C-alpha positions as CSV (number, residue, x, y, z in Angstrom):
1,M,0.0,0.0,0.0
2,H,1.4,3.4,-1.0
3,P,1.0,6.3,1.3
4,N,-0.8,9.6,0.8
5,V,1.6,12.5,1.3
6,E,0.7,16.1,2.0
7,A,3.6,18.7,2.1
8,F,3.7,22.0,4.0
9,F,6.5,24.4,3.1
10,D,7.7,27.0,5.7
11,S,9.3,29.9,3.8
12,A,11.0,31.3,6.8
13,T,13.2,28.3,7.3
14,C,12.9,26.6,3.8
15,T,11.6,23.5,5.6
16,V,9.1,21.0,4.3
17,S,7.0,19.1,6.8
18,Y,4.8,16.2,5.8
19,V,1.6,14.5,6.8
20,V,1.8,10.8,5.7
21,F,-1.4,8.9,6.0
22,D,-3.1,5.7,4.8
23,F,-6.5,7.0,3.8
24,E,-9.0,9.7,4.8
25,G,-10.4,8.9,8.2
26,G,-7.3,6.7,8.9
27,C,-4.0,7.1,10.6
28,A,-1.2,9.6,10.0
29,A,2.4,10.5,10.9
30,L,3.8,14.0,11.0
31,V,7.4,14.3,9.7
32,D,9.9,17.1,10.6
33,T,7.5,19.7,11.9
34,V,8.2,23.4,12.5
35,L,7.6,25.7,15.4
36,D,7.7,29.3,14.3
37,Y,10.5,31.3,16.0
38,D,11.5,35.0,15.6
39,A,15.2,35.3,16.4
40,K,15.0,39.1,16.9
41,S,12.4,38.9,19.7
42,G,12.7,35.4,21.0
43,R,9.0,34.9,20.3
44,T,7.5,31.5,19.3
45,A,4.3,30.9,17.4
46,T,2.4,27.9,16.0
47,H,1.1,29.0,12.6
48,S,3.1,26.4,10.7
49,A,2.1,23.6,13.0
50,D,-1.5,24.7,13.0
51,R,-1.6,24.1,9.3
52,L,-0.9,20.5,9.9
53,I,-3.5,20.3,12.6
54,D,-6.1,21.8,10.2
55,F,-5.3,19.2,7.6
56,V,-5.5,16.2,9.9
57,T,-8.7,17.5,11.3
58,A,-10.2,18.0,7.9
59,K,-9.2,14.5,6.8
60,K,-10.4,13.0,10.1
61,L,-6.9,11.5,10.7
62,T,-5.6,9.9,13.9
63,V,-2.0,11.0,14.5
64,Q,0.0,8.0,15.6
65,W,3.5,9.4,15.1
66,I,5.4,12.6,15.2
67,L,8.7,11.7,13.4
68,E,12.0,13.5,13.4
69,T,14.7,12.5,10.9
70,H,17.3,14.1,13.2
71,A,17.9,17.0,15.6
72,H,17.6,19.9,13.2
73,A,19.9,22.9,13.2
74,D,17.8,25.2,11.1
75,H,14.4,25.2,12.6
76,L,12.7,24.5,15.9
77,S,10.6,21.3,16.2
78,A,6.9,21.6,16.9
79,A,6.8,18.0,18.1
80,A,5.9,18.8,21.8
81,Y,3.1,21.3,20.8
82,L,1.6,18.9,18.3
83,K,1.7,16.0,20.7
84,R,-0.3,18.0,23.1
85,K,-2.8,19.0,20.4
86,V,-3.3,15.9,18.4
87,G,-1.4,13.1,20.2
88,G,1.1,10.7,18.7
89,K,4.4,9.3,19.8
90,V,7.5,11.5,19.2
91,A,10.2,9.4,17.7
92,I,13.8,9.8,16.5
93,G,16.8,7.6,15.8
94,Q,18.4,5.9,18.8
95,H,21.8,7.7,18.2
96,I,20.3,11.0,19.3
97,N,22.2,10.2,22.5
98,Q,25.4,11.0,20.7
99,V,24.1,14.4,19.6
100,Q,22.9,15.1,23.1
101,T,26.3,14.2,24.5
102,I,28.0,16.6,22.1
103,F,25.8,19.5,22.8
104,K,25.1,19.2,26.5
105,P,28.5,20.8,27.6
106,M,28.3,23.3,24.7
107,F,25.0,24.7,26.2
108,G,25.9,24.1,29.8
109,L,22.7,22.0,30.2
110,G,23.5,20.7,33.7
111,H,23.6,17.4,35.4
112,D,19.8,16.9,35.2
113,F,19.8,16.9,31.4
114,A,19.7,13.2,30.3
115,V,21.8,12.1,27.3
116,D,20.0,8.8,26.8
117,G,17.2,10.0,24.4
118,S,14.6,9.6,27.2
119,Q,13.0,13.0,26.2
120,F,11.5,11.1,23.2
121,D,8.8,8.5,23.3
122,V,10.4,6.1,20.9
123,L,14.1,5.7,19.8
124,F,14.3,3.8,16.5
125,A,17.1,1.4,15.7
126,A,18.3,0.8,12.2
127,N,15.9,-1.3,10.1
128,A,13.1,-1.0,12.7
129,V,9.7,-1.6,11.2
130,F,6.5,0.2,12.5
131,Q,3.0,0.8,11.4
132,I,1.2,4.0,10.4
133,G,-2.3,2.6,10.3
134,E,-2.3,0.2,7.4
135,L,1.1,1.5,6.1
136,S,4.3,-0.4,7.0
137,A,7.3,1.9,7.6
138,K,11.0,1.0,7.8
139,V,13.8,3.0,9.5
140,L,17.0,3.5,7.6
141,F,20.1,4.7,9.5
142,V,21.8,7.4,7.3
143,P,24.5,9.2,9.4
144,G,26.8,11.8,8.0
145,H,25.0,15.1,8.3
146,T,24.8,14.3,12.0
147,P,25.7,10.9,13.6
148,A,22.0,10.2,14.3
149,D,20.2,10.8,11.0
150,I,17.5,8.4,9.9
151,A,15.2,8.2,6.9
152,Y,11.7,6.8,6.9
153,W,10.8,4.4,4.0
154,V,7.0,4.1,3.7
155,G,5.7,2.1,0.8
156,D,7.0,3.9,-2.3
157,A,7.9,7.1,-0.3
158,L,11.2,7.9,1.3
159,F,11.6,10.8,3.8
160,V,15.3,11.6,3.8
161,G,15.5,14.6,6.1
162,D,18.7,16.6,5.3
163,T,20.6,13.7,3.8
164,L,19.7,14.5,0.2
165,F,18.2,17.7,-1.3
166,M,16.7,18.2,-4.7
167,P,19.1,17.0,-7.5
168,D,20.0,20.6,-8.4
169,V,20.9,21.4,-4.8
170,G,22.8,18.3,-3.9
171,S,23.6,17.0,-0.4
172,A,23.7,18.1,3.2
173,R,26.6,19.7,4.9
174,C,28.8,17.5,7.2
175,D,30.6,20.1,9.3
176,F,28.4,20.2,12.3
177,P,29.8,18.5,15.4
178,G,29.7,14.7,14.8
179,G,29.2,15.1,11.0
180,D,31.2,13.1,8.6
181,A,31.3,13.3,4.8
182,A,32.5,9.7,4.3
183,M,29.5,8.5,6.3
184,L,27.2,10.7,4.4
185,Y,28.4,9.2,1.1
186,D,27.8,5.7,2.3
187,S,24.4,6.7,3.6
188,T,23.4,8.2,0.3
189,Q,24.5,5.1,-1.6
190,Q,22.1,3.0,0.6
191,L,19.3,5.4,-0.4
192,L,20.1,5.5,-4.1
193,A,20.2,1.7,-4.2
194,L,16.4,1.6,-3.6
195,P,14.0,1.1,-6.5
196,D,14.1,3.7,-9.2
197,A,10.5,4.8,-8.8
198,T,10.8,5.4,-5.1
199,R,9.6,8.9,-4.3
200,I,12.1,11.0,-2.4
201,F,10.8,13.7,-0.1
202,V,13.4,16.2,1.1
203,C,13.2,18.3,4.3
204,H,14.4,21.6,2.7
205,D,14.6,23.3,-0.6
206,Y,17.0,26.2,-0.8
207,L,15.7,27.6,-4.1
208,P,18.6,27.8,-6.5
209,E,18.8,30.9,-8.7
210,H,18.0,29.1,-12.0
211,R,14.7,27.6,-10.6
212,Q,11.4,29.5,-10.3
213,A,9.6,27.6,-7.6
214,V,10.4,25.5,-4.6
215,Q,10.3,21.7,-5.0
216,W,10.5,18.8,-2.5
217,Q,9.8,15.6,-4.4
218,S,12.1,13.7,-6.8
219,S,12.8,10.0,-7.3
220,V,15.7,7.6,-6.8
221,A,16.2,7.5,-10.6
222,Q,16.2,11.3,-10.8
223,Q,18.7,11.6,-8.0
224,R,21.0,9.0,-9.5
225,A,20.9,10.7,-12.9
226,G,21.1,14.3,-11.9
227,N,22.2,15.0,-8.3
228,I,24.9,17.6,-8.6
229,H,26.9,16.0,-5.8
230,L,26.0,12.4,-5.9
231,H,25.0,11.3,-9.4
232,A,26.0,7.9,-10.6
233,G,29.7,7.8,-11.2
234,V,30.8,10.1,-8.3
235,V,33.4,8.2,-6.3
236,K,33.7,8.5,-2.5
237,A,37.0,10.3,-2.4
238,D,35.8,13.0,-4.8
239,F,32.6,13.5,-2.9
240,I,34.5,13.9,0.4
241,A,36.9,16.4,-1.1
242,M,34.0,18.4,-2.6
243,R,31.9,18.3,0.6
244,E,34.7,19.3,2.9
245,A,35.8,22.2,0.7
246,R,32.2,23.4,0.3
247,D,31.4,23.2,4.0
248,Q,34.3,25.5,4.8
249,T,32.5,28.2,2.8
250,L,29.2,27.9,4.7
251,G,28.1,30.1,7.6
252,M,26.2,28.6,10.5
253,P,22.4,28.3,10.1
254,Q,20.6,31.4,11.6
255,L,18.7,29.3,14.1
256,I,21.2,26.7,15.1
257,L,21.7,27.9,18.7
258,P,18.0,28.0,19.7
259,A,17.1,25.0,17.5
260,I,19.5,22.5,18.9
261,Q,18.5,23.4,22.5
262,I,14.9,22.7,21.7
263,N,15.2,19.8,19.3
264,I,17.4,17.6,21.6
265,R,14.6,18.0,24.1
266,A,12.0,16.6,21.6
267,G,10.6,20.0,21.1
268,E,10.1,20.9,24.7
269,F,11.2,24.2,26.1
270,P,13.8,24.3,28.9
271,S,12.5,24.2,32.5
272,P,11.7,27.6,34.0
273,D,14.3,29.4,36.1
274,A,13.5,30.5,39.6
275,D,11.7,33.6,38.2
276,G,9.3,31.4,36.2
277,Q,10.8,32.4,32.9
278,R,12.3,30.0,30.4
279,Y,15.6,30.8,28.8
280,L,17.8,29.6,26.0
281,K,21.6,30.0,26.2
282,I,23.9,31.6,23.6
283,P,27.4,30.2,24.0
284,L,30.2,32.5,22.9
285,D,33.0,31.4,20.6
286,I,32.1,27.7,20.4
287,L,30.8,27.2,16.9
């Protein structure tokens, strides 16, 4: 059974979130959701997440899962908000503990911050299989962008997070703490070995100058034929050299400091301080 997929593009962060469902009135998973955040004021809002709620309500869907492909550095997750509003288990790859271990000291999170992934409801191992209603989904372990990235393979649809972008954009950066270009190459080869007709849904589209409109869907065949970084014939050593050189030219994502602090908590805000106010930390001279 092939899934129904509805995409929601957030122009502020160039992020694509998805509702994956079996049929109207059936069951759904929400993939890589967005909590609106204004960096200038520190204000959060839920307009992006509410669009997903409106859709699942209109389709009479029961939300079983709120799925993260990894701890994002470019947007805040709305997982905690959506769980309160529509239910579902918040899930991520089991290697999130490695990411938490890396960032705990960077943000001075304190002894009470667990680095075992317990903030999430479910930690998926590689090749884990789970159900979205009548849909069968499989977890693929695809590290490289971070040490914890996973992809979700549901019927003929593959949700790759930041591992691959549209063919004319290429591949994800690997210079975040714990990232590794060699691992990313191996991960992408696993994905590009899937059937040609497999639909690939990316988490971001950074609109290149030559293209008029944002896109988020391609296929394995299209990626193998035309991905500017990973088309058929690109060897591992050349990819690593390209990726490492390119990453040296990239600035940090605008929201990396607030996003990581929220996303390694499964979308929850930090506990309030003694004054009742919640705070994020801005470490100096670390990144």
